[in-house]
C-alpha positions, 0 to 999 in steps of 0.5 A: 597462179603463174605469178606465184611461181615467178618471183624473179619476174615479179621483183624486176630481177628477171628479164620478163616483166610480170609485176602485175597480172595484166602486165604478165598476161600482156607479156606472155600470151601470143608474144614472141619468145626471145629465147626461141625464134618463131615460137610464142611464150604462150600459145593458147590451147597448146602447152607443148608449143608454149615456151613458158610451159617448156621452161618450167617443165625443163623440156625442149621442143624441136630446136627450141631450148628455153632457159630452165625456170625457175632460174638455176634449174634447181627447183622445178615447179611441183606437179600441181602448179605444172598441171594448173599451168597446162590446164590454163593454156589448154583452156585458151590462156584466158585473161582471168 
């Protein structure tokens, strides 16, 4: 699901490697964000504390202002994708 909305990261043009499902999971869940000090890219059960969720919803949390994704901020994910990402994080961000 995540991979479908992150084309730049699949091809290697994005700074975060998500070229396979396992690499994406390993680089996202519980990993420190480079854009927000002290914040994780994905925090299981906490989408509003996850930089990935903030980036694709074009929001900030406290002092964390992640880059708007997809790059350029022109095309936000549709609500169905946002809901799936939020549900996955709320369900524990499992590697499934």
